[in-house]
N, CA and C of each residue as an Amber inpcrd file, in Angstrom:
protein
   420
 196.0530000  67.1900000 103.7090000 196.4230000  67.5090000 102.3480000
 197.9480000  67.4810000 102.2550000 198.4720000  66.8020000 101.2260000
 199.9220000  66.7890000 101.0460000 200.3920000  68.1430000 100.5420000
 201.6570000  68.4860000 100.8570000 202.2090000  69.7890000 100.4810000
 202.6000000  69.8270000  99.0110000 203.2730000  68.7520000  98.5510000
 203.7510000  68.7200000  97.1770000 204.0480000  67.2840000  96.7690000
 204.1970000  67.1000000  95.4670000 204.6710000  65.8280000  94.9370000
 205.6120000  66.1110000  93.7810000 206.6110000  65.2690000  93.6430000
 207.5840000  65.4070000  92.5640000 207.0160000  64.7270000  91.3320000
 207.1450000  65.3760000  90.1870000 206.6990000  64.7800000  88.9280000
 207.9030000  64.6560000  87.9940000 207.9840000  63.5420000  87.3280000
 209.0760000  63.2980000  86.3900000 208.6340000  63.7190000  84.9930000
 209.5630000  64.2460000  84.2320000 209.2890000  64.6460000  82.8570000
 210.5720000  64.4460000  82.0740000 210.4960000  63.8410000  80.9320000
 211.6130000  63.4640000  80.0730000 212.9920000  63.7910000  80.6510000
 213.5150000  64.9950000  80.4180000 214.8520000  65.3520000  80.8990000
 214.7810000  66.3560000  82.0400000 213.6080000  66.5450000  82.5830000
 213.4120000  67.5320000  83.6430000 212.7840000  66.8710000  84.8590000
 212.6310000  67.6460000  85.8950000 211.8860000  67.2300000  87.0750000
 210.9990000  68.4030000  87.4650000 209.8830000  68.1070000  88.0730000
 208.9750000  69.1750000  88.4570000 208.2430000  68.8450000  89.7280000
 207.3540000  69.7530000  90.1040000 206.5340000  69.5370000  91.2820000
 205.1210000  70.0380000  91.0410000 204.2170000  69.4080000  91.7370000
 202.8710000  69.9310000  91.9140000 202.8030000  70.2700000  93.3950000
 202.3950000  71.4910000  93.6880000 202.2810000  71.9220000  95.0810000
 200.8330000  72.2910000  95.3600000 200.4030000  72.0010000  96.5700000
 199.0110000  72.1720000  96.9530000 198.9000000  73.0970000  98.1550000
 197.7140000  73.6750000  98.3300000 197.4930000  74.5130000  99.4960000
 196.0670000  75.0070000  99.5740000 195.7230000  75.5030000 100.7480000
 194.3970000  76.0890000 100.9610000 194.3150000  77.4700000 100.3260000
 195.4900000  78.0830000 100.0880000 195.5600000  79.4120000  99.4670000
 196.6760000  79.3920000  98.4410000 196.7110000  80.3990000  97.5860000
 197.7750000  80.4850000  96.5870000 199.1140000  80.7500000  97.2830000
 199.0910000  81.4870000  98.3970000 200.3200000  81.7200000  99.1620000
 200.8970000  80.4090000  99.6780000 200.0300000  79.5500000 100.1980000
 200.4850000  78.2560000 100.6990000 201.0550000  77.4090000  99.5600000
 200.4790000  77.5020000  98.3770000 201.0230000  76.7940000  97.2140000
 202.4260000  77.2850000  96.8750000 202.6370000  78.6020000  96.9100000
 203.9640000  79.1590000  96.6400000 204.9720000  78.6510000  97.6740000
 204.5690000  78.6190000  98.9400000 205.4470000  78.1180000 100.0050000
 205.7780000  76.6490000  99.7700000 204.7660000  75.8550000  99.4330000
 204.9750000  74.4220000  99.2350000 205.7500000  74.1240000  97.9550000
 205.6060000  74.9700000  96.9390000 206.4150000  74.8100000  95.7240000
 207.8890000  75.0120000  96.0580000 208.1810000  75.9970000  96.8840000
 209.5600000  76.2360000  97.3040000 210.0840000  75.0650000  98.1350000
 209.2510000  74.5320000  99.0390000 209.6530000  73.3570000  99.8270000
 209.9710000  72.1840000  98.9010000 209.1320000  71.9910000  97.9040000
 209.3580000  70.9050000  96.9550000 210.6450000  71.0790000  96.1710000
 210.9130000  72.3110000  95.7350000 212.1440000  72.5640000  94.9860000
 213.3710000  72.2450000  95.8390000 213.3630000  72.6610000  97.1080000
 214.5210000  72.3860000  97.9600000 214.5740000  70.9330000  98.4180000
 213.4600000  70.2320000  98.4320000 213.4970000  68.7900000  98.6940000
 214.2380000  68.0800000  97.5610000 214.0430000  68.5490000  96.3410000
 214.7610000  67.9870000  95.1850000 216.2550000  68.3100000  95.2950000
 216.5750000  69.5520000  95.6120000 217.9700000  69.9970000  95.6980000
 218.7310000  69.2810000  96.8120000 218.0800000  69.0590000  97.9510000
 218.7650000  68.4890000  99.1200000 218.4230000  67.0330000  99.3820000
 217.7340000  66.3930000  98.4550000 217.3360000  64.9920000  98.6320000
 216.5620000  64.7940000  99.9380000 215.6540000  65.7180000 100.2230000
 214.7690000  65.6610000 101.3960000 215.4820000  65.7220000 102.7380000
 216.6850000  66.2860000 102.8010000 217.3880000  66.3550000 104.0780000
 216.8030000  67.4550000 104.9660000 217.1330000  67.3890000 106.2390000
 216.6620000  68.3670000 107.2220000 217.3930000  69.6910000 107.0230000
 216.6520000  70.7960000 107.0370000 217.2400000  72.1250000 106.9010000
 216.8870000  72.9170000 108.1570000 217.9220000  73.4160000 108.8260000
 217.7280000  74.1540000 110.0750000 217.3720000  75.6250000 109.7900000
 216.5430000  76.2300000 110.6500000 216.1560000  77.6400000 110.4800000
 217.1920000  78.5900000 111.0840000 218.3410000  78.7160000 110.4250000
 219.4520000  79.4990000 110.9520000 219.3820000  80.9620000 110.5410000
 219.0280000  81.2350000 109.2790000 218.9690000  82.6230000 108.8150000
 217.7570000  82.8620000 107.9350000 217.3290000  84.1430000 107.9010000
 216.1540000  84.5350000 107.1230000 216.5650000  85.4730000 106.0020000
 215.9000000  85.3240000 104.8650000 216.1120000  86.2260000 103.7360000
 214.7600000  86.7470000 103.2760000 214.6350000  88.0670000 103.2190000
 213.3970000  88.6790000 102.7390000 213.4620000  88.8010000 101.2270000
 212.3210000  88.5480000 100.5930000 212.2290000  88.6250000  99.1380000
 210.9930000  89.4390000  98.7840000 211.1790000  90.4510000  97.9530000
 210.0850000  91.2970000  97.4700000 210.1050000  91.2430000  95.9470000
 208.9990000  90.8660000  95.3430000 208.9170000  90.7360000  93.8860000
 207.6060000  91.3290000  93.3830000 207.6390000  91.8280000  92.1710000
 206.4290000  92.3180000  91.5060000 206.4300000  91.7910000  90.0830000
 205.2480000  91.4060000  89.6080000 205.1340000  90.8830000  88.2490000
 203.7790000  91.2620000  87.6680000 203.5910000  90.9170000  86.3920000
 202.3300000  91.2450000  85.7320000 201.3220000  90.0990000  85.7820000
 201.7420000  88.9150000  86.2580000 200.8070000  87.7930000  86.3740000
 201.2380000  86.8740000  87.5060000 200.2990000  86.1050000  88.0070000
 200.5850000  85.1630000  89.0870000 201.5280000  84.0610000  88.6020000
 201.4140000  83.6750000  87.3330000 202.2990000  82.6420000  86.7750000
 203.7420000  83.1400000  86.7250000 203.9230000  84.3660000  86.2300000
 205.2730000  84.9420000  86.1880000 205.8280000  85.1330000  87.5990000
 204.9610000  85.4900000  88.5300000 205.3930000  85.6780000  89.9140000
 205.8940000  84.3610000  90.5060000 205.2390000  83.2570000  90.2110000
 205.6790000  81.9480000  90.6940000 207.0700000  81.6290000  90.1550000
 207.2810000  81.8310000  88.8660000 208.5930000  81.5740000  88.2680000
 209.6390000  82.5020000  88.8750000 209.2990000  83.7700000  89.0630000
 210.2330000  84.7250000  89.6560000 210.5980000  84.3360000  91.0910000
 209.6180000  83.9190000  91.8690000 209.8160000  83.5020000  93.2720000
 210.7950000  82.3340000  93.3340000 210.5150000  81.2910000  92.5830000
 211.3810000  80.1130000  92.6130000 212.7550000  80.4160000  92.0190000
 212.8090000  81.2590000  91.0050000 214.0880000  81.6490000  90.4000000
 214.9400000  82.4460000  91.3810000 214.3150000  83.3250000  92.1470000
 215.0550000  84.0990000  93.1540000 215.6340000  83.1760000  94.2280000
 214.8490000  82.1970000  94.6590000 215.3420000  81.2280000  95.6440000
 216.4830000  80.3980000  95.0660000 216.3590000  80.0140000  93.8060000
 217.4110000  79.2570000  93.1340000 218.6870000  80.0970000  93.0140000
 218.5300000  81.4000000  92.7550000 219.6810000  82.3010000  92.7110000
 220.3890000  82.3310000  94.0700000 219.6350000  82.4760000  95.1540000
 220.2330000  82.4840000  96.4950000 220.9450000  81.1710000  96.7810000
 220.3890000  80.0840000  96.2880000 221.0110000  78.7740000  96.4480000
 222.3490000  78.7000000  95.7140000 222.3590000  79.1020000  94.4600000
 223.5830000  78.9550000  93.6670000 224.6210000  80.0420000  93.9750000
 224.2000000  81.2670000  94.2150000 225.1440000  82.3530000  94.4410000
 225.7190000  82.3630000  95.8570000 224.9040000  81.9830000  96.8490000
 225.3310000  82.0850000  98.2390000 225.3730000  80.7400000  98.9590000
 225.1510000  79.6510000  98.2240000 225.2300000  78.3040000  98.7890000
 224.2490000  78.1120000  99.9520000 223.0310000  78.6130000  99.7700000
 222.0130000  78.5300000 100.8100000 220.9390000  77.5150000 100.4290000
 220.4000000  76.8650000 101.4410000 219.2310000  76.0030000 101.2540000
 218.1710000  76.4490000 102.2530000 216.9170000  76.3060000 101.8650000
 215.8100000  76.7860000 102.6890000 214.8000000  75.6720000 102.9160000
 214.1810000  75.6950000 104.0860000 213.2020000  74.6750000 104.4120000
 211.8640000  75.2170000 104.8710000 211.8220000  76.5240000 105.1600000
 210.5760000  77.1210000 105.6180000 210.3850000  78.4550000 104.8920000
 209.1350000  78.7570000 104.5720000 208.8280000  79.9400000 103.7650000
 207.5560000  80.5930000 104.2700000 207.5260000  81.9100000 104.1570000
 206.3130000  82.6770000 104.4570000 206.0720000  83.5870000 103.2580000
 204.8740000  83.5220000 102.7090000 204.5600000  84.2930000 101.5080000
 203.2460000  85.0440000 101.6980000 203.2540000  86.3210000 101.2920000
 202.0210000  87.1070000 101.2040000 201.9670000  87.6740000  99.7900000
 200.8350000  87.5070000  99.1400000 200.6640000  88.0020000  97.7790000
 199.5950000  89.0870000  97.7810000 199.9310000  90.2200000  97.1720000
 198.9970000  91.3380000  97.0280000 198.7260000  91.5330000  95.5450000
 197.4540000  91.6090000  95.1980000 197.0950000  91.7810000  93.7930000
 196.5200000  93.1650000  93.5680000 197.1140000  93.8560000  92.6030000
 196.6390000  95.1800000  92.2220000 195.9560000  95.0960000  90.8720000
 195.7730000  96.2360000  90.2710000 195.0690000  96.3030000  89.0000000
 195.7960000  95.5510000  87.8880000 197.0480000  95.8910000  87.6400000
 197.8340000  95.2370000  86.5830000 199.1000000  94.5990000  87.1190000
 199.2400000  94.5370000  88.4320000 200.4470000  94.0020000  89.0440000
 200.0820000  93.0690000  90.1740000 200.9580000  92.1390000  90.4100000
 200.8260000  91.2500000  91.5520000 202.1890000  91.2340000  92.2440000
 202.1820000  91.3650000  93.5660000 203.4570000  91.4210000  94.2750000
 203.5210000  90.3690000  95.3680000 204.7390000  89.9730000  95.6520000
 205.0000000  88.9550000  96.6560000 205.9200000  89.5490000  97.7080000
 205.5580000  89.3210000  98.9570000 206.3830000  89.6800000 100.1110000
 206.6750000  88.3480000 100.7980000 207.9380000  87.9220000 100.7220000
 208.2550000  86.5970000 101.2200000 209.4540000  86.5640000 102.1280000
 209.5660000  85.4340000 102.7860000 210.6870000  85.1790000 103.6710000
 211.0950000  83.7240000 103.4640000 212.3880000  83.5180000 103.2730000
 212.9450000  82.1650000 103.1380000 213.8610000  81.9330000 104.3330000
 213.6640000  80.8180000 105.0090000 214.4080000  80.5370000 106.2340000
 215.1980000  79.2490000 106.0300000 216.4960000  79.3200000 106.2880000
 217.3220000  78.1450000 106.0720000 218.7350000  78.3270000 106.5890000
 219.6890000  77.7010000 105.8800000 221.0740000  77.7020000 106.3290000
 222.0120000  77.4740000 105.1510000 223.3130000  77.5490000 105.4090000
 224.3250000  77.2410000 104.3990000 224.2460000  75.7550000 104.0640000
 224.4440000  75.4580000 102.7760000 224.4630000  74.0730000 102.3220000
 225.7110000  73.3700000 102.8440000 225.5350000  72.1520000 103.3100000
 226.6480000  71.3060000 103.7440000 226.4740000  69.9400000 103.0930000
 227.4760000  69.5080000 102.3530000 227.4010000  68.2130000 101.6710000
 227.1700000  67.0770000 102.6690000 227.8300000  67.1520000 103.8230000
 227.6820000  66.0940000 104.8300000 226.2600000  66.0460000 105.3840000
 225.6730000  67.2050000 105.6060000 224.3330000  67.2600000 106.1970000
 223.2270000  67.1070000 105.1660000 223.3620000  67.7810000 104.0140000
 222.2850000  67.8420000 103.0350000 222.4600000  66.8730000 101.8750000
 223.5840000  66.1770000 101.8190000 223.7790000  65.1560000 100.8010000
 223.8170000  65.7040000  99.3860000 223.6140000  64.7970000  98.4640000
 223.6050000  65.1370000  97.0430000 222.1980000  64.9550000  96.5080000
 221.5460000  66.0370000  96.2510000 220.2370000  65.9760000  95.6180000
 220.4260000  66.1490000  94.1220000 219.4640000  66.7490000  93.4940000
 219.5210000  67.0250000  92.0620000 219.7700000  68.5080000  91.8570000
 220.7690000  68.8290000  91.0430000 221.0440000  70.2370000  90.7620000
 219.9790000  70.7770000  89.8120000 219.3380000  71.8520000  90.2090000
 218.3480000  72.5240000  89.3630000 219.0330000  73.7190000  88.7230000
 218.9980000  73.7600000  87.3960000 219.6440000  74.8530000  86.6620000
 218.7180000  76.0470000  86.4870000 217.4290000  75.7750000  86.2700000
 216.4990000  76.8750000  86.0090000 215.0560000  76.4440000  86.2490000
 214.2260000  77.4460000  86.4990000 212.7790000  77.2560000  86.5880000
 212.2370000  77.5360000  85.1930000 211.3600000  76.6770000  84.6810000
 210.8720000  76.8440000  83.3060000 209.3860000  77.2270000  83.2850000
 208.9490000  77.6770000  82.1260000 207.5360000  77.9710000  81.8980000
 206.8120000  76.7830000  81.2720000 207.5660000  75.7300000  80.9250000
 206.9730000  74.5640000  80.2760000 206.0000000  73.8730000  81.2320000
 204.7760000  73.6740000  80.8050000 203.7210000  73.0070000  81.5790000
 203.3790000  73.7330000  82.8850000 203.6900000  75.0280000  82.9600000
 203.3970000  75.8280000  84.1480000 201.8820000  75.9770000  84.3020000
 201.3910000  75.7090000  85.5160000 199.9610000  75.8360000  85.7970000
 199.7650000  76.4560000  87.1740000 198.7530000  77.3030000  87.2820000
 198.3620000  77.8810000  88.5640000 196.8480000  77.7910000  88.6600000
 196.3680000  77.0620000  89.6620000 194.9290000  76.9550000  89.9310000
 194.6700000  77.6940000  91.2360000 193.9120000  78.7930000  91.1350000
 193.7270000  79.6820000  92.2770000 192.5340000  79.3410000  93.1590000
 191.5770000  78.5810000  92.6390000 190.4000000  78.2550000  93.4430000
 190.7640000  77.1330000  94.4170000 190.3390000  77.2650000  95.6780000
 190.6280000  76.2090000  96.6650000 189.9580000  74.8920000  96.2920000
 190.6270000  73.7500000  96.4750000 192.0180000  73.6820000  96.9120000
 192.9500000  74.1380000  95.7870000 193.8660000  75.0220000  96.1220000
 194.7720000  75.6120000  95.1340000 195.8700000  74.6190000  94.7580000
 196.4300000  74.8360000  93.5660000 197.4660000  73.9360000  93.0580000
 198.3380000  74.6950000  92.0690000 199.6500000  74.4330000  92.1200000
 200.5650000  74.9610000  91.1230000 201.4160000  73.8090000  90.6000000
 201.8340000  73.9430000  89.3550000 202.7360000  72.9540000  88.7570000
 203.8460000  73.6990000  88.0550000 205.0720000  73.2310000  88.2380000
 206.2280000  73.8770000  87.6170000 207.2980000  72.8320000  87.3150000
 207.9640000  72.9880000  86.1830000 209.0650000  72.0950000  85.8040000
 210.3860000  72.8290000  85.9490000 211.4230000  72.0700000  86.2940000
 212.7670000  72.6040000  86.4470000 213.6910000  71.9750000  85.4260000
 214.5950000  72.7780000  84.9060000 215.6330000  72.2930000  84.0230000
 216.7620000  71.7610000  84.8930000 217.1190000  70.4890000  84.6840000
 218.1860000  69.8940000  85.5060000 219.3960000  69.5270000  84.6640000
């Protein structure tokens, strides 16, 4: 099963990510986002960042997850290539316990990909039944 595919949309770019579980889809969505940012360059596992998020829906949690990673990218010049995600669902809340593993961005090593400005809700989809699938568009 492929991890993700890039989808083109008028003035945006997006991804469809696949997995055996919704957690794997979240991990693969993040891989896809950083493949766009780094033009598919190799990212070394130099440092880890823990991410804890809570939301009222799985769709909002996906946007929050990718937005948090995008924040780390833009604020701290970090790129990530490996992710570990655990999702816990409660009565009215869903939470994510994640880890992003990567390194500082280097133009020489990671090249020029596409700058992603924001994660959008446009055409956002989450399919939870296996095989799981998520779709998300980015504002570029």
